[in-house]
C-alpha positions as semicolon CSV with decimal commas, in nm:
position;residue;x (nm);y (nm);z (nm)
1;X;11,178;23,066;-7,977
2;X;11,383;22,748;-7,956
3;X;11,259;22,503;-7,693
4;X;11,258;22,132;-7,625
5;X;11,069;21,879;-7,418
6;X;11,148;21,521;-7,323
7;X;10,919;21,231;-7,232
8;X;10,963;20,872;-7,124
9;X;11,039;20,654;-6,824
10;X;11,359;20,473;-6,736
11;X;11,211;20,128;-6,808
12;X;10,936;20,237;-7,044
13;X;10,926;20,170;-7,417
14;X;11,138;20,466;-7,520
15;X;11,261;20,816;-7,448
16;X;11,154;21,099;-7,675
17;X;11,255;21,458;-7,743
18;X;11,073;21,725;-7,936
19;X;11,276;22,026;-8,051
20;X;11,065;22,318;-8,164
21;X;11,192;22,632;-8,335
22;X;11,513;22,531;-8,512
23;X;11,574;22,727;-8,833
24;X;11,527;22,564;-9,171
25;X;11,826;22,456;-9,377
26;X;12,050;22,304;-9,109
27;X;12,223;21,981;-9,215
28;X;12,196;21,699;-8,958
29;X;12,341;21,347;-8,973
30;X;12,230;21,057;-8,754
31;X;12,595;21,013;-8,656
32;X;12,596;21,362;-8,503
33;X;12,338;21,247;-8,249
34;X;12,456;20,890;-8,191
35;X;12,810;21,015;-8,124
36;X;12,697;21,221;-7,824
37;X;12,466;20,944;-7,703
38;X;12,768;20,712;-7,698
39;X;12,979;20,971;-7,513
40;X;12,713;20,991;-7,243
41;X;12,724;20,614;-7,186
42;X;13,097;20,566;-7,136
43;X;13,292;20,627;-6,817
44;X;13,473;20,435;-6,547
45;X;13,229;20,352;-6,268
46;X;12,916;20,320;-6,483
47;X;12,666;20,043;-6,408
48;X;12,531;19,747;-6,604
49;X;12,254;19,949;-6,771
50;X;12,511;20,099;-7,007
51;X;12,587;19,755;-7,148
52;X;12,217;19,690;-7,208
53;X;12,111;20,005;-7,391
54;X;12,364;20,096;-7,665
55;X;12,162;20,411;-7,741
56;X;12,082;20,510;-8,100
57;X;11,836;20,768;-8,227
58;X;11,539;20,750;-8,462
59;X;11,428;21,078;-8,622
60;X;11,051;21,080;-8,661
61;X;10,990;21,427;-8,801
62;X;11,139;21,764;-8,884
63;X;11,409;21,648;-9,129
64;X;11,395;21,581;-9,503
65;X;11,702;21,449;-9,679
66;X;11,909;21,545;-9,377
67;X;11,801;21,909;-9,354
68;X;11,578;22,080;-9,099
69;X;11,242;22,202;-9,226
70;X;11,170;22,460;-8,958
71;X;10,903;22,229;-8,817
72;X;10,933;22,037;-8,487
73;X;11,195;21,763;-8,477
74;X;11,086;21,446;-8,296
75;X;11,355;21,206;-8,171
76;X;11,309;20,859;-8,024
77;X;11,555;20,641;-7,830
78;X;11,437;20,288;-7,761
79;X;11,490;20,134;-7,418
80;X;11,640;19,795;-7,493
81;X;11,543;19,677;-7,142
82;X;11,171;19,730;-7,217
83;X;11,094;19,361;-7,292
84;X;11,192;19,278;-6,933
85;X;10,955;19,545;-6,798
86;X;10,657;19,518;-7,034
87;X;10,413;19,390;-6,770
88;X;10,545;19,600;-6,482
89;X;10,544;19,924;-6,685
90;X;10,243;19,865;-6,909
91;X;10,058;20,189;-6,993
92;X;9,723;20,005;-6,978
93;X;9,559;19,727;-6,780
94;X;9,644;19,636;-6,420
95;X;9,961;19,558;-6,233
96;X;10,053;19,188;-6,243
97;X;9,934;18,992;-5,939
98;X;10,204;18,980;-5,673
99;X;10,407;19,265;-5,823
100;X;10,640;19,421;-5,565
101;X;10,534;19,769;-5,454
102;X;10,815;20,017;-5,395
103;X;10,736;20,178;-5,057
104;X;11,079;20,254;-4,904
105;X;11,217;20,590;-5,027
106;X;11,590;20,632;-5,093
107;X;11,766;20,914;-4,905
108;X;11,895;21,171;-5,151
109;X;11,645;21,075;-5,422
110;X;11,308;21,233;-5,510
111;X;11,112;20,931;-5,381
112;X;10,977;21,080;-5,056
113;X;10,929;21,432;-5,195
114;X;10,731;21,285;-5,486
115;X;10,511;21,104;-5,235
116;X;10,439;21,436;-5,066
117;X;10,358;21,595;-5,404
118;X;10,154;21,324;-5,577
119;X;10,061;21,082;-5,300
120;X;10,199;20,777;-5,482
121;X;10,155;20,446;-5,303
122;X;10,413;20,288;-5,535
123;X;10,720;20,510;-5,550
124;X;10,819;20,358;-5,884
125;X;10,567;20,597;-6,035
126;X;10,815;20,874;-5,949
127;X;11,155;20,713;-5,977
128;X;11,097;20,598;-6,335
129;X;11,071;20,956;-6,461
130;X;11,317;21,106;-6,210
131;X;11,585;20,859;-6,320
132;X;11,892;21,006;-6,492
133;X;11,804;20,780;-6,785
134;X;11,594;21,079;-6,899
135;X;11,915;21,268;-6,977
136;X;11,970;21,054;-7,288
137;X;11,679;21,244;-7,444
138;X;11,844;21,574;-7,350
139;X;12,173;21,467;-7,504
140;X;11,998;21,373;-7,829
141;X;11,832;21,714;-7,846
142;X;12,157;21,887;-7,756
143;X;12,344;21,704;-8,030
144;X;12,103;21,840;-8,290
145;X;12,142;22,193;-8,160
146;X;12,522;22,153;-8,137
147;X;12,518;22,136;-8,518
148;X;12,356;22,480;-8,531
149;X;12,622;22,629;-8,304
150;X;12,899;22,471;-8,514
151;X;12,780;22,686;-8,805
152;X;12,884;22,987;-8,595
153;X;13,222;22,840;-8,493
154;X;13,107;22,764;-8,138
155;X;13,266;22,460;-7,972
156;X;13,149;22,304;-7,645
157;X;13,321;22,033;-7,444
158;X;13,344;21,911;-7,085
159;X;13,605;21,748;-6,866
160;X;13,630;21,629;-6,506
161;X;13,838;21,848;-6,276
162;X;13,769;21,676;-5,943
163;X;13,632;21,338;-5,839
164;X;13,603;21,190;-5,493
165;X;13,832;21,461;-5,354
166;X;14,105;21,407;-5,617
167;X;14,178;21,725;-5,816
168;X;14,317;21,736;-6,170
169;X;14,622;21,952;-6,242
170;X;14,579;22,106;-6,586
171;X;14,896;22,318;-6,577
172;X;14,904;22,544;-6,883
173;X;14,709;22,317;-7,115
174;X;14,511;22,493;-7,386
175;X;14,140;22,433;-7,432
176;X;14,215;22,219;-7,737
177;X;14,465;22,006;-7,545
178;X;14,221;21,959;-7,257
179;X;13,945;21,854;-7,496
180;X;14,166;21,606;-7,682
181;X;14,289;21,444;-7,360
182;X;13,941;21,430;-7,208
183;X;13,799;21,251;-7,512
184;X;14,063;20,980;-7,475
185;X;14,003;20,934;-7,102
186;X;13,744;20,694;-6,953
187;X;13,687;20,955;-6,683
188;X;13,700;21,252;-6,921
189;X;13,995;21,381;-6,717
190;X;14,285;21,558;-6,889
191;X;14,531;21,474;-6,609
192;X;14,644;21,111;-6,644
193;X;14,799;21,102;-6,297
194;X;14,483;21,228;-6,129
195;X;14,278;20,985;-6,337
196;X;14,464;20,687;-6,187
197;X;14,386;20,810;-5,834
198;X;14,023;20,874;-5,928
199;X;13,987;20,517;-6,055
200;X;14,120;20,386;-5,724
201;X;13,863;20,598;-5,542
202;X;13,586;20,455;-5,758
203;X;13,707;20,099;-5,701
204;X;13,712;20,156;-5,325
205;X;13,359;20,304;-5,331
206;X;13,231;20,009;-5,532
207;X;13,387;19,766;-5,286
208;X;13,204;19,941;-5,000
209;X;12,873;19,957;-5,186
210;X;12,904;20,336;-5,195
211;X;12,910;20,607;-5,463
212;X;13,117;20,913;-5,554
213;X;13,053;21,262;-5,691
214;X;13,280;21,527;-5,832
215;X;13,314;21,847;-6,034
216;X;13,319;21,886;-6,411
217;X;13,393;22,190;-6,621
218;X;13,227;22,300;-6,945
219;X;13,431;22,519;-7,179
220;X;13,260;22,702;-7,466
221;X;13,483;22,872;-7,722
222;X;13,405;23,097;-8,017
223;X;13,108;23,263;-7,848
224;X;12,985;23,589;-8,001
225;X;12,994;23,890;-7,768
226;X;12,663;24,052;-7,688
227;X;12,449;23,742;-7,625
228;X;12,198;23,750;-7,341
229;X;12,082;24,069;-7,172
230;X;12,128;24,277;-6,858
231;X;11,782;24,434;-6,887
232;X;11,572;24,164;-6,715
233;X;11,659;23,893;-6,463
234;X;11,524;23,610;-6,677
235;X;11,722;23,710;-6,986
236;X;12,067;23,702;-6,826
237;X;12,287;23,444;-6,997
238;X;12,465;23,332;-6,681
239;X;12,131;23,285;-6,504
240;X;11,997;23,074;-6,791
241;X;12,308;22,856;-6,806
242;X;12,318;22,805;-6,430
243;X;11,949;22,712;-6,422
244;X;11,991;22,467;-6,709
245;X;12,279;22,290;-6,537
246;X;12,102;22,281;-6,201
247;X;11,818;22,094;-6,373
248;X;12,047;21,794;-6,436
249;X;11,994;21,515;-6,180
250;X;12,238;21,524;-5,885
251;X;12,385;21,867;-5,968
252;X;12,406;22,070;-5,645
253;X;12,618;22,371;-5,739
254;X;12,718;22,580;-6,042
255;X;12,981;22,851;-6,075
256;X;13,097;23,060;-6,370
257;X;13,458;23,167;-6,411
258;X;13,631;23,187;-6,075
259;X;13,291;23,152;-5,909
260;X;13,308;23,113;-5,532
261;X;13,679;23,186;-5,535
262;X;13,605;23,551;-5,615
263;X;13,447;23,598;-5,273
264;X;13,786;23,571;-5,103
265;X;13,979;23,807;-5,330
266;X;14,022;24,181;-5,384
267;X;13,845;24,334;-5,680
268;X;14,180;24,412;-5,838
269;X;14,255;24,039;-5,835
270;X;13,922;23,940;-5,990
271;X;13,814;24,176;-6,266
272;X;13,953;24,119;-6,614
273;X;14,132;24,424;-6,754
274;X;14,057;24,539;-7,109
275;X;14,344;24,593;-7,352
276;X;14,370;24,662;-7,724
277;X;14,604;24,522;-7,985
278;X;14,640;24,585;-8,356
279;X;14,575;24,225;-8,458
280;X;14,308;24,121;-8,206
281;X;14,138;24,447;-8,114
282;X;13,977;24,464;-7,769
283;X;14,058;24,162;-7,556
284;X;14,111;24,038;-7,198
285;X;14,448;23,906;-7,076
286;X;14,255;23,703;-6,815
287;X;13,911;23,543;-6,804
288;X;13,813;23,533;-6,438
289;X;13,456;23,632;-6,532
290;X;13,420;23,313;-6,733
291;X;13,310;23,493;-7,048
292;X;12,998;23,662;-6,906
293;X;12,961;24,007;-6,748
294;X;12,629;24,152;-6,637
295;X;12,441;23,863;-6,794
296;X;12,595;23,925;-7,139
297;X;12,871;23,734;-7,319
298;X;13,187;23,942;-7,352
299;X;13,357;23,745;-7,630
300;X;13,586;23,535;-7,412
301;X;13,539;23,161;-7,363
302;X;13,250;23,074;-7,134
303;X;13,375;22,858;-6,849
304;X;13,138;22,681;-6,609
305;X;13,196;22,437;-6,324
306;X;12,923;22,217;-6,177
307;X;12,930;21,996;-5,868
308;X;12,761;21,656;-5,880
309;X;12,668;21,483;-5,555
310;X;12,726;21,107;-5,514
311;X;12,449;20,900;-5,671
312;X;12,186;20,827;-5,400
313;X;12,121;20,462;-5,496
314;X;12,367;20,251;-5,294
315;X;12,426;19,877;-5,295
316;X;12,480;19,912;-4,918
317;X;12,166;20,119;-4,863
318;X;12,112;20,388;-4,603
319;X;11,839;20,373;-4,341
320;X;11,487;20,476;-4,439
321;X;11,123;20,407;-4,347
322;X;10,865;20,183;-4,511
323;X;10,580;20,424;-4,591
324;X;10,326;20,139;-4,593
325;X;10,409;20,005;-4,245
326;X;10,574;20,306;-4,082
327;X;10,860;20,081;-3,971
328;X;11,235;20,148;-4,020
329;X;11,376;19,974;-4,327
330;X;11,686;19,989;-4,548
331;X;11,639;20,193;-4,865
332;X;11,553;20,005;-5,181
333;X;11,843;19,903;-5,406
334;X;11,816;19,967;-5,779
335;X;12,075;19,895;-6,049
336;X;12,293;20,205;-6,057
337;X;12,633;20,357;-6,127
338;X;12,909;20,407;-5,872
339;X;13,007;20,733;-6,039
340;X;12,857;20,922;-6,333
341;X;13,042;21,256;-6,321
342;X;13,188;21,220;-6,676
343;X;12,841;21,145;-6,815
344;X;12,695;21,444;-6,631
345;X;12,946;21,663;-6,812
346;X;12,815;21,541;-7,148
347;X;12,459;21,615;-7,037
348;X;12,574;21,962;-6,932
349;X;12,717;22,018;-7,280
350;X;12,373;21,943;-7,424
351;X;12,200;22,187;-7,190
352;X;12,455;22,459;-7,267
353;X;12,403;22,398;-7,639
354;X;12,031;22,458;-7,599
355;X;12,070;22,782;-7,402
356;X;12,336;22,923;-7,632
357;X;12,138;22,833;-7,943
358;X;11,841;23,021;-7,797
359;X;12,053;23,333;-7,750
360;X;12,201;23,308;-8,101
361;X;11,853;23,287;-8,249
362;X;11,735;23,580;-8,039
363;X;12,019;23,796;-8,171
364;X;12,057;23,678;-8,530
365;X;11,709;23,557;-8,631
366;X;11,541;23,220;-8,639
367;X;11,366;23,139;-8,968
368;X;11,650;23,006;-9,183
369;X;12,015;22,922;-9,126
370;X;12,116;23,142;-9,420
371;X;11,947;23,449;-9,268
372;X;12,106;23,381;-8,930
373;X;12,455;23,352;-9,079
374;X;12,414;23,673;-9,282
375;X;12,312;23,863;-8,969
376;X;12,599;23,708;-8,770
377;X;12,854;23,805;-9,034
378;X;12,722;24,162;-9,041
379;X;12,752;24,183;-8,662
380;X;13,105;24,044;-8,665
381;X;13,209;24,299;-8,925
382;X;13,063;24,581;-8,718
383;X;13,257;24,481;-8,404
384;X;13,577;24,393;-8,590
385;X;13,577;24,017;-8,535
């Protein structure tokens, strides 16, 4: 079974990922990983941390001459800011004399809830791991797994469809056109007119010391039909994808296909009819289901939207309470972004890669890439794809 774990703190020495279960024989290049790490760091409204880090991966195990061995792959991303935090984040010894203790939790962050769970007297013990900096390790792992999916003609990309109340108008753009435009946009938005308004919203939020959220969409094309299962709740593909996206910091809602919009329509307006043609076989003229029915992929593109709340760290902080004194106090300010919706979309791509790769390996095998591809080709022949 394919799985991955991450470790590391925001201002610790490094972030790490371990990917366990990838098949042997998959070709990986360092550029495959660094490309997605760079995509995660760009975006209008990002903070100063992005200029410090310039993320790049080191592969510590699991590859030989660029090919997977079937053994665990260990990835490391150095935190370039570590020299400035060596004493404050040292894994051994004692805290430096006079070091500031973080005792005022930020509304909207995990700070207070972590205090309830672990009883921390210094909330930095929680915020360092809860920081979205951890998602760099997810993106690195996802980039490796993206290479596996590419062998099966699966393509995954994201784009921003709403930000700060400004909605993108995609018209009749194809998935390819949306992807190409998003990759050229600092906000990963395929609508240039909406992008201009979004930038103005971000500028206004920055001026006020505030932050903005939005909605991004992930589109996955080339997906085999028959992935996932309807037989148990925890094997449903839509449930796995939704859970993976909800695990990303600041994500507060996920919908697949038309999602919440289906609740206000008649069934005849929602369900995708099935037709047959000589050249394409069975197909759907529409894709309101977003490529998944009953927890199983139906062969259409998988389409997911996720809502990201505004980042909770504000330069004009909200009211809170000092846990040490019990007195009212403004929340602590940390270096942060004004808006990170485009970056969240890239993280979502990584999480979708991991879930889809798991389902491909469940269906087509997991020991070697050659065996997986042979099984996939046999299945495609059987269903006429």
